[in-house]
C-alpha positions as CSV (number, residue, x, y, z in Angstrom):
1,M,330.2,26.6,285.2
2,G,330.8,29.9,283.3
3,W,329.3,33.2,282.1
4,A,327.8,34.2,278.6
5,S,326.7,37.4,277.2
6,R,325.1,38.3,274.2
7,P,323.7,41.5,272.7
8,S,320.3,42.7,273.5
9,F,318.5,44.8,271.1
10,L,315.2,44.6,273.1
11,D,315.8,48.1,274.3
12,G,315.8,50.5,271.1
13,R,317.2,53.5,273.2
14,D,320.7,51.7,273.7
15,A,322.7,50.0,270.9
16,H,324.9,48.0,273.2
17,P,323.1,46.3,276.2
18,T,323.8,42.9,277.2
19,I,322.3,40.2,279.0
20,T,324.5,38.0,281.1
21,I,323.5,34.3,282.0
22,K,325.2,31.8,284.4
23,I,326.1,28.5,282.4
24,V,325.5,25.9,284.7
25,S,327.2,22.2,284.6
26,Y,325.1,19.3,283.7
27,L,327.8,16.7,283.8
28,I,326.6,13.5,285.5
29,R,329.4,12.6,287.4
30,D,327.8,9.8,289.4
31,P,325.0,7.9,287.3
32,K,324.1,5.9,290.4
33,E,320.7,7.7,290.6
34,R,319.6,6.6,287.1
35,A,321.0,3.2,288.1
36,R,319.0,3.0,291.0
37,L,316.0,3.8,289.7
38,I,316.0,1.6,286.6
39,P,315.4,-1.7,288.2
40,I,312.7,-0.8,290.4
41,G,310.8,0.4,287.5
42,L,311.0,4.1,287.7
43,T,313.3,4.9,284.6
44,P,312.9,8.6,284.1
45,S,313.1,10.0,280.7
46,Y,316.5,11.3,279.4
47,A,315.4,15.0,279.7
48,D,314.0,14.9,283.1
49,G,317.4,12.9,284.3
50,Q,319.4,16.0,282.5
51,I,317.4,18.5,284.5
52,A,317.6,16.5,287.9
53,A,321.4,16.5,287.5
54,I,321.7,19.7,286.4
55,A,319.9,21.0,289.8
56,K,321.7,18.4,291.8
57,V,325.0,18.8,290.8
58,N,325.1,22.5,291.0
59,N,323.0,22.7,294.7
60,L,320.0,24.4,292.9
61,I,316.1,24.0,293.9
62,L,314.4,22.6,290.9
63,V,311.3,24.8,290.5
64,T,308.4,22.8,288.8
65,R,304.7,22.2,288.2
66,N,305.5,18.5,287.3
67,V,306.5,17.6,290.8
68,A,305.7,13.9,289.9
69,D,308.4,13.5,287.2
70,Y,310.9,14.2,290.1
71,A,309.7,12.9,292.8
72,N,311.7,9.6,292.7
73,F,315.0,11.1,292.7
74,Q,316.8,11.1,296.2
75,D,318.5,14.4,297.8
76,L,316.8,16.7,295.0
77,A,315.3,19.9,296.4
78,I,311.9,20.3,294.4
79,E,309.5,23.2,294.9
80,N,306.2,23.8,293.0
81,W,305.5,27.6,292.9
82,F,302.1,27.0,291.3
83,S,300.4,24.8,293.9
């Protein structure tokens, strides 16, 4: 996990503003969740697996309109702000 900054030129009044974002890890240290889902016919897409891993490894709440794609992941906090 780390931090990154880049110049922002969205505000013409100041030539040196910056935007700082937090970079979160998506390393899957324990692939057991994907291995659990595949044999029971619930293979998640690669992208969904990465998104779920980012949320889980970093203790984040996954906010999505597409709750069904993540419903089978165990111990994953999911919220739908659109319902």
